[in-house]
C-alpha positions as CSV (number, residue, x, y, z in Angstrom):
1,M,0.0,0.0,-0.2
2,R,2.8,2.3,0.8
3,I,4.6,1.9,-2.4
4,T,1.4,2.4,-4.5
5,A,0.6,5.6,-2.7
6,F,4.1,7.0,-2.9
7,S,4.0,6.4,-6.7
8,T,0.8,8.1,-7.0
9,I,1.9,11.1,-5.2
10,R,5.3,11.3,-7.0
11,T,3.4,11.1,-10.4
12,V,1.0,14.0,-9.3
13,A,3.9,16.2,-8.3
14,F,5.8,15.4,-11.5
15,R,2.9,16.4,-13.7
16,S,2.4,19.6,-11.7
17,L,5.9,20.6,-12.1
18,M,5.9,20.1,-15.9
19,T,2.7,22.0,-16.1
20,V,4.0,25.0,-14.4
21,F,7.5,25.4,-15.8
22,M,7.1,24.0,-19.3
23,G,3.5,25.2,-20.1
24,A,2.5,21.8,-21.2
25,S,-0.9,21.6,-19.6
26,C,-1.9,25.3,-19.6
27,A,-4.9,24.8,-21.9
28,V,-8.2,26.4,-20.9
29,M,-11.3,24.3,-21.3
30,A,-12.7,24.7,-24.8
31,S,-16.1,26.3,-25.3
32,A,-19.2,24.2,-26.1
33,S,-19.0,24.9,-29.8
34,G,-15.8,22.9,-29.9
35,A,-13.6,25.8,-31.2
36,D,-9.8,25.1,-31.6
37,T,-7.8,26.5,-28.6
38,L,-5.7,29.5,-29.3
39,S,-2.2,28.9,-28.3
40,I,-0.4,32.0,-27.2
41,D,3.1,32.5,-26.1
42,L,4.5,35.8,-24.9
43,S,5.7,37.3,-28.2
44,T,2.3,36.3,-29.8
45,G,0.4,37.9,-27.0
46,I,2.3,41.2,-27.3
47,L,1.8,41.3,-31.2
48,M,-2.0,40.7,-30.6
49,A,-2.1,43.4,-28.1
50,L,-0.3,45.9,-30.3
51,E,-2.6,45.0,-33.2
52,Q,-6.1,44.8,-31.6
53,S,-6.2,45.7,-27.9
54,P,-8.4,48.6,-27.0
55,S,-5.2,50.3,-25.4
56,A,-3.3,50.2,-28.6
57,R,-6.2,51.4,-30.8
58,S,-6.7,54.2,-28.2
59,A,-3.1,55.3,-28.6
60,R,-3.3,55.4,-32.3
61,H,-6.3,57.4,-32.6
62,S,-5.0,59.9,-29.9
63,F,-1.8,60.4,-32.1
64,L,-3.8,60.8,-35.3
65,S,-5.8,63.5,-33.4
66,S,-2.5,65.3,-32.7
67,H,-1.3,64.7,-36.3
68,W,-4.3,66.4,-37.9
69,S,-4.0,69.2,-35.4
70,Y,-0.5,69.8,-36.4
71,R,-1.5,69.8,-40.1
72,N,-4.1,72.5,-39.3
73,F,-1.4,74.6,-37.6
74,R,0.9,74.2,-40.7
75,A,-2.0,75.4,-42.9
76,N,-2.3,78.6,-41.1
77,Y,1.2,79.6,-42.6
78,L,0.2,78.8,-46.1
79,P,-1.8,81.0,-48.5
80,W,-5.5,80.3,-48.8
81,V,-8.2,81.2,-51.4
82,N,-11.7,82.0,-50.7
83,L,-14.7,82.3,-53.1
84,T,-17.9,83.9,-51.5
85,S,-21.3,84.8,-52.7
86,T,-24.3,86.1,-50.8
87,P,-27.3,86.5,-53.2
88,N,-30.7,87.7,-51.6
89,V,-34.1,88.9,-52.6
90,N,-35.8,91.7,-50.7
91,N,-39.5,92.4,-51.1
92,V,-40.7,94.3,-48.0
93,I,-42.2,97.7,-46.8
94,N,-39.6,99.6,-44.9
95,K,-39.7,102.9,-42.9
96,I,-37.5,105.3,-44.9
97,T,-36.6,108.8,-43.7
98,Q,-36.9,111.3,-46.5
99,S,-34.6,114.3,-47.5
100,D,-36.9,116.7,-45.8
101,G,-36.8,114.8,-42.5
102,T,-40.3,113.2,-42.8
103,V,-40.6,109.4,-42.5
104,R,-42.7,107.3,-44.9
105,F,-43.3,103.6,-45.3
106,I,-42.1,102.6,-48.8
107,Q,-42.3,99.2,-50.4
108,Q,-38.8,98.0,-51.6
109,S,-38.3,95.2,-54.1
110,H,-35.0,94.2,-55.3
111,F,-32.5,91.5,-56.0
112,S,-28.7,91.7,-55.0
113,G,-25.9,89.3,-55.5
114,D,-22.0,89.4,-55.1
115,L,-19.1,87.3,-56.0
116,S,-15.7,87.7,-54.4
117,L,-12.4,85.9,-54.8
118,S,-9.7,86.6,-52.3
119,I,-6.2,85.2,-51.5
120,N,-4.9,85.5,-47.9
121,Q,-1.5,85.1,-46.4
122,N,-0.6,85.2,-42.7
123,I,2.6,86.9,-41.8
124,A,4.1,85.1,-38.8
125,L,6.9,87.7,-38.3
126,T,4.4,90.4,-37.5
127,G,1.2,88.5,-36.8
128,G,-0.7,90.3,-39.5
129,T,-2.6,89.1,-42.7
130,L,-2.0,90.3,-46.2
131,F,-4.8,89.7,-48.8
132,L,-5.5,90.2,-52.5
133,S,-9.2,90.3,-53.7
134,S,-11.4,90.9,-56.5
135,G,-15.2,91.1,-56.7
136,L,-18.4,92.1,-58.5
137,N,-21.7,93.3,-57.0
138,Y,-25.2,93.3,-58.8
139,L,-28.3,95.1,-57.8
140,R,-31.7,94.8,-59.6
141,E,-34.5,97.2,-58.6
142,F,-37.8,95.7,-59.6
143,N,-39.9,98.8,-58.8
144,E,-37.7,101.0,-61.2
145,N,-36.7,98.2,-63.6
146,S,-33.0,99.1,-63.3
147,N,-29.7,97.2,-63.0
148,M,-26.5,98.4,-61.4
149,F,-23.1,96.8,-61.1
150,S,-20.2,97.7,-58.9
151,S,-16.7,96.1,-59.4
152,V,-13.6,96.0,-57.6
153,P,-11.1,94.5,-60.1
154,I,-8.3,94.3,-57.7
155,S,-7.5,95.4,-54.2
156,V,-4.6,94.7,-51.8
157,G,-4.9,95.0,-48.0
158,Y,-3.3,94.4,-44.7
159,S,-4.6,94.0,-41.3
160,Q,-2.6,93.7,-38.0
161,N,-2.8,94.0,-34.3
162,L,0.0,96.3,-33.0
163,F,1.6,95.9,-29.5
164,G,-0.7,92.7,-29.1
165,Y,0.0,89.0,-28.7
166,N,1.3,87.5,-31.8
167,S,-0.3,84.1,-31.9
168,L,1.3,83.1,-35.2
169,K,4.8,83.6,-33.8
170,W,4.2,81.8,-30.5
171,N,2.3,78.9,-32.2
172,K,5.5,78.3,-34.4
173,R,7.4,77.9,-31.1
174,I,4.9,75.8,-29.5
175,E,3.0,73.5,-32.0
176,P,6.1,71.7,-33.5
177,L,7.3,70.8,-30.0
178,R,3.7,69.6,-29.1
179,Y,3.7,67.4,-32.2
180,T,7.1,66.0,-31.3
181,Y,5.8,65.2,-27.8
182,A,2.8,63.5,-29.4
183,K,5.1,61.4,-31.5
184,K,7.2,60.4,-28.5
185,N,4.2,59.8,-26.4
186,Y,2.7,57.5,-29.0
187,A,6.0,55.5,-29.2
188,E,6.0,55.2,-25.4
189,A,2.4,54.2,-25.3
190,I,3.0,51.3,-27.7
191,E,5.8,49.9,-25.6
192,L,3.7,50.3,-22.5
193,V,1.0,48.4,-24.2
194,S,3.7,45.5,-24.6
195,A,4.5,45.9,-20.9
196,Q,0.8,45.6,-20.1
197,A,0.6,42.6,-22.4
198,C,3.4,41.2,-20.3
199,S,1.6,41.7,-17.1
200,Q,-1.7,40.3,-18.4
201,F,0.2,37.2,-19.9
202,F,1.9,36.3,-16.6
203,S,-1.1,37.1,-14.5
204,L,-3.1,34.5,-16.4
205,A,0.0,32.2,-16.1
206,S,0.1,32.6,-12.4
207,A,-3.6,31.8,-12.2
208,L,-3.1,28.7,-14.2
209,S,-0.2,27.7,-11.9
210,E,-2.4,28.4,-8.9
211,V,-5.0,26.0,-10.3
212,E,-2.6,23.4,-11.1
213,T,-0.8,23.7,-7.7
214,A,-4.1,23.6,-5.9
215,R,-5.3,20.5,-7.6
216,S,-1.9,18.8,-7.0
217,N,-2.0,19.8,-3.4
218,F,-5.6,18.4,-3.1
219,A,-4.6,15.2,-4.8
220,S,-1.7,14.7,-2.4
221,A,-3.9,15.7,0.6
222,D,-6.7,13.2,-0.6
223,T,-4.2,10.3,-1.1
224,L,-2.7,11.1,2.5
225,Y,-6.0,11.1,4.1
226,R,-7.1,7.9,2.4
227,M,-3.7,6.3,3.6
228,A,-4.2,7.7,7.1
229,Q,-7.7,6.1,7.4
230,G,-6.1,2.6,7.0
231,R,-3.1,3.5,9.3
232,Y,-5.5,4.9,12.0
233,K,-7.4,1.7,12.1
234,I,-4.2,-0.3,12.9
235,G,-3.0,2.3,15.4
236,T,0.0,3.6,13.7
237,I,-1.0,7.1,13.6
238,T,-2.8,9.3,16.4
239,E,-6.3,10.6,16.1
240,N,-4.9,14.2,16.2
241,E,-2.8,13.5,13.1
242,M,-5.8,12.0,11.4
243,I,-8.0,15.0,12.0
244,Q,-5.1,17.4,10.7
245,L,-5.0,15.3,7.4
246,E,-8.8,15.6,7.1
247,I,-8.8,19.3,7.7
248,R,-5.8,19.7,5.2
249,R,-8.0,17.9,2.6
250,L,-11.0,20.0,3.1
251,T,-8.9,23.1,3.0
252,Q,-7.3,22.2,-0.3
253,E,-10.7,21.4,-1.8
254,T,-11.8,25.0,-1.0
255,V,-8.4,26.3,-2.4
256,V,-9.1,24.5,-5.7
257,M,-12.5,26.1,-6.1
258,D,-11.1,29.6,-5.2
259,A,-8.3,29.2,-7.7
260,E,-10.7,28.1,-10.4
261,I,-12.8,31.2,-9.8
262,S,-9.8,33.4,-10.0
263,L,-8.7,31.8,-13.2
264,E,-11.9,32.4,-14.8
265,E,-11.6,36.2,-13.8
266,R,-7.9,36.3,-15.1
267,L,-9.2,34.8,-18.4
268,Q,-11.9,37.3,-19.0
269,S,-9.4,40.1,-18.3
270,F,-6.9,38.6,-20.7
271,R,-9.4,38.1,-23.5
272,S,-10.6,41.6,-23.1
273,F,-7.2,43.1,-23.1
274,L,-6.4,41.4,-26.4
275,G,-9.7,42.1,-27.9
276,L,-10.8,38.5,-28.1
277,P,-14.3,37.2,-27.9
278,Q,-14.9,35.9,-24.2
279,D,-15.7,32.4,-25.4
280,T,-12.3,32.1,-27.1
281,P,-10.5,28.9,-25.6
282,V,-6.8,30.0,-24.8
283,S,-3.7,28.2,-23.8
284,L,-0.4,29.7,-22.7
285,V,3.2,28.8,-23.6
286,L,5.6,30.1,-21.0
287,P,9.1,31.2,-21.9
288,D,11.7,28.8,-20.3
289,S,14.4,31.5,-20.0
290,V,15.2,35.2,-20.3
291,P,18.0,36.8,-22.4
292,L,21.3,37.5,-20.4
293,F,22.5,41.1,-20.9
294,E,22.9,44.2,-18.9
295,V,22.0,47.8,-19.7
296,P,24.6,50.6,-19.1
297,F,23.1,53.5,-17.3
298,G,24.9,56.2,-19.2
299,H,23.7,55.0,-22.5
300,A,20.2,54.4,-21.3
301,L,20.0,57.9,-19.9
302,E,21.2,59.7,-23.0
303,L,18.7,57.7,-25.1
304,A,15.9,58.5,-22.6
305,M,16.7,62.2,-22.8
306,Q,16.5,61.9,-26.8
307,N,13.5,59.8,-27.0
308,S,11.4,59.9,-24.0
309,P,8.4,62.3,-24.0
310,D,9.1,63.5,-20.5
311,P,11.8,66.1,-21.3
312,T,9.7,67.3,-24.3
313,Y,6.7,67.7,-22.0
314,Y,8.7,69.8,-19.6
315,E,10.1,72.0,-22.3
316,L,6.6,72.4,-23.8
317,S,5.2,73.4,-20.4
318,K,7.7,76.2,-20.1
319,R,7.0,77.5,-23.6
320,E,3.2,77.5,-22.9
321,A,3.8,79.3,-19.7
322,E,5.9,81.9,-21.6
323,S,3.2,82.4,-24.1
324,N,0.6,82.9,-21.2
325,L,2.9,85.7,-19.9
326,A,3.1,87.3,-23.4
327,V,-0.7,87.3,-23.5
328,A,-1.1,89.0,-20.1
329,K,1.5,91.7,-21.0
330,A,-0.3,92.4,-24.4
331,N,-3.7,92.6,-22.7
332,S,-2.4,95.0,-19.9
333,G,-1.1,97.8,-22.2
334,L,-1.8,99.8,-25.3
335,R,-3.6,97.9,-28.0
336,A,-4.0,99.1,-31.6
337,D,-5.5,97.4,-34.7
338,I,-4.7,98.8,-38.2
339,Y,-6.5,97.9,-41.4
340,L,-5.2,99.3,-44.8
341,K,-6.7,98.6,-48.3
342,L,-5.7,99.9,-51.7
343,G,-7.5,99.0,-55.0
344,L,-9.6,100.0,-57.9
345,S,-13.4,100.2,-58.2
346,Q,-16.1,101.3,-60.7
347,T,-19.7,101.1,-61.2
348,G,-22.2,100.9,-64.3
349,D,-25.4,99.6,-65.5
350,N,-23.8,96.6,-67.1
351,V,-20.8,94.5,-66.5
352,A,-18.6,96.1,-69.1
353,R,-19.2,99.6,-67.9
354,A,-18.5,98.4,-64.3
355,Y,-15.0,97.5,-65.3
356,K,-14.2,100.5,-67.7
357,H,-12.0,103.3,-66.5
358,P,-11.8,101.9,-62.8
359,Q,-11.0,104.5,-60.2
360,S,-8.6,104.1,-57.3
361,Q,-9.8,103.6,-53.7
362,E,-8.0,103.8,-50.5
363,Y,-9.1,102.9,-47.1
364,G,-7.2,103.0,-43.8
365,S,-8.3,102.7,-40.2
366,I,-6.7,102.3,-36.7
367,S,-8.3,101.6,-33.5
368,L,-6.7,102.2,-30.2
369,S,-7.3,100.9,-26.7
370,L,-5.6,101.7,-23.5
371,P,-6.7,100.6,-20.0
372,V,-6.9,103.8,-18.0
373,L,-8.5,102.4,-14.8
374,D,-8.7,98.6,-14.4
375,W,-8.2,98.4,-10.6
376,G,-4.9,96.5,-11.1
377,R,-6.4,93.7,-13.2
378,G,-3.8,93.9,-15.9
379,K,-1.0,94.2,-13.5
380,G,-2.3,91.3,-11.5
381,S,-2.6,89.1,-14.6
382,V,1.0,89.8,-15.4
383,K,2.3,89.0,-12.1
384,L,0.2,85.8,-12.0
385,A,1.6,84.7,-15.5
386,K,5.1,85.4,-14.1
387,S,4.6,83.5,-11.0
388,N,3.1,80.5,-13.0
389,L,6.2,80.7,-15.3
390,E,8.5,80.5,-12.4
391,L,6.6,77.6,-10.9
392,T,6.6,75.7,-14.2
393,Q,10.4,76.2,-14.3
394,I,10.8,74.8,-10.8
395,R,8.6,71.9,-11.6
396,S,10.3,71.1,-14.8
397,E,13.7,71.1,-13.1
398,Q,12.4,68.9,-10.3
399,G,10.6,66.6,-12.9
400,M,13.9,66.1,-14.9
401,D,15.6,65.2,-11.7
402,D,13.0,62.6,-10.7
403,F,13.1,61.5,-14.5
404,R,16.9,60.8,-14.3
405,Q,16.5,59.0,-11.0
406,N,13.7,56.9,-12.3
407,V,15.9,55.9,-15.3
408,Q,18.6,55.0,-13.0
409,K,16.3,53.0,-10.7
410,L,14.7,51.1,-13.7
411,V,18.1,50.2,-15.2
412,A,19.4,48.9,-11.8
413,Q,16.1,46.8,-11.3
414,F,16.4,45.4,-14.7
415,N,20.1,44.6,-14.6
416,M,19.4,42.7,-11.4
417,Q,16.2,40.9,-12.4
418,G,17.9,38.5,-14.7
419,R,19.8,37.1,-11.9
420,K,16.6,36.9,-9.8
421,V,15.0,34.8,-12.5
422,R,17.9,32.4,-12.5
423,I,17.7,32.2,-8.6
424,A,14.0,31.8,-8.7
425,R,14.3,28.9,-11.2
426,L,17.0,27.1,-9.1
427,T,15.0,27.7,-5.9
428,G,11.9,26.2,-7.6
429,Q,13.9,23.0,-8.6
430,R,15.4,22.6,-5.1
431,A,11.9,23.2,-3.4
432,E,10.3,20.5,-5.6
433,H,13.1,18.2,-4.8
434,R,12.6,18.8,-1.0
435,Y,8.9,18.2,-1.4
436,N,9.3,14.8,-3.0
437,V,11.9,13.9,-0.3
438,A,9.5,15.1,2.5
439,M,6.6,13.2,0.9
440,R,8.6,10.0,0.7
441,L,9.8,10.3,4.2
442,Y,6.4,11.0,5.6
443,I,4.8,8.0,3.8
444,M,7.7,5.9,5.3
445,G,6.9,7.3,8.8
446,Q,10.3,9.0,9.1
447,T,9.2,12.7,9.3
448,S,6.3,14.6,10.8
449,L,3.4,16.3,9.2
450,L,4.6,19.7,10.2
451,E,7.8,19.1,8.0
452,L,5.7,18.0,5.2
453,N,3.4,21.0,5.3
454,D,6.5,23.2,5.4
455,A,7.8,21.6,2.2
456,I,4.6,21.9,0.5
457,A,4.3,25.7,1.4
458,E,8.0,26.3,0.2
459,R,7.3,24.5,-3.2
460,N,4.0,26.6,-3.7
461,S,5.9,29.8,-2.8
462,S,8.8,29.0,-5.2
463,R,6.4,28.4,-8.1
464,R,4.8,31.9,-7.4
465,S,8.1,33.5,-7.0
466,Y,9.4,32.1,-10.4
467,I,6.4,33.3,-12.3
468,S,6.5,36.8,-10.6
469,S,10.3,37.1,-11.2
470,I,10.1,36.3,-15.0
471,S,6.9,38.6,-15.3
472,T,8.9,41.4,-13.6
473,F,11.7,40.9,-16.1
474,W,9.8,41.3,-19.2
475,T,7.7,44.1,-17.9
476,L,10.9,46.0,-16.9
477,F,12.3,45.3,-20.3
478,Y,9.4,46.8,-22.2
479,T,9.1,49.7,-19.8
480,L,12.7,50.4,-20.5
481,R,12.1,50.2,-24.1
482,S,9.3,52.7,-23.6
483,L,11.6,55.3,-22.0
484,T,14.6,55.0,-24.2
485,G,13.1,54.1,-27.6
486,Y,15.8,51.4,-27.9
487,D,15.8,47.8,-27.8
488,F,19.0,46.8,-25.8
489,Q,18.6,43.0,-26.5
490,T,19.3,43.6,-30.2
491,N,21.1,46.9,-29.8
492,R,18.8,48.6,-32.3
493,P,16.5,51.6,-32.1
494,L,12.8,51.0,-32.2
495,S,11.2,51.8,-35.6
496,E,7.4,52.0,-34.7
497,Q,5.5,53.0,-37.8
498,L,3.3,55.9,-37.0
499,P,-0.4,55.6,-38.2
500,I,-0.4,58.4,-40.6
């Protein structure tokens, strides 16, 4: 009886070990439709996440929004052409003041229309707008049965705000930097999706391992309990030990049920992250090793300063604060708007006469605005903007210091994590060996139940530690890629194709 029981327990332990560390039995129960199980290893899971996960799609659309916003910004510095027309019919009775000062109600009935073509160009250096236009107006009086045309063959004009905020100049300083930040942020987001895929992958692997471990522990507890019943009858074990084995069996049965519930939750989360239907049967293939290399901190920091969005974000924040200060200064002082227009014009009762012998026309205006008494509103706005600028500069300096420390911390953790994985693997092998020895000795009556329970707990802990350590390695790897825009495993920069 003892030899048979020991063989059964050893077989269960061996199968459990192969399941956890080689991924041979990680298949999830297939759906009722009998669909084929989708086998996913780590690299496949990452590719699926980058292609179809909601996080990756959200990152792409966020970048596309920034891209088209940048395209609109650039269009502001290119000439644009407008063709406008506003025809209308008017047949109403209006109150009209006569030449002698009296007022009469007179019926008016006419049709008017116009056609205008203009070419406009913003001038970034001055913040003004230069335009060239041509137009024709037509008026038809139905009561008098008369026609009239008014033409502007050509006119040139310029408008500008003097002493004010030059949005064209400041946008040229800010928007390219904002677009650079969007590109770097997208590249970082894609790598963070890979890191999240690692976390989801190993979270499910951990749940699968917990189920297999729980089932293995329950099988061992059940076998020992059945053996104990026979040994108790012949008086070779005490009643107290018998009760302990029964309690352990019941406890392990509950652990199995909890582990299966947790596994189903992790499966739903994994499928949702990858954008898979919830009834898709999935199996995992665990990596059996990690690459052996270390990342030099100096090189990583240099790449992070070039490719990470954080330095660009802090620089963008400072420029936006400087722009807000310029707005406050412009609004607190003298403001002036000028409008100049030179051209030719003519009228006539037909189109030909409206363009014959055009006469020159000139128009110019300037409007001034100076706050005389604003109770310190303008001065307060300037001081507030200056304070915000100084605060932004302080936060940027502190943020960059934290950024460098985070890079250093991440590199140190990654360089150490590879060794932790190797130690965890060796620890798992030794813990499994100790469990087998403790089980054999307990069956032979040469060790206590306390020693056996300790060996089981150590084996369970080592399995969790191994999966946790390898999960941390790959998560750190892709997080480091997101910061530096560089693959240190292949020594190549990342070449993520932007979705334009």
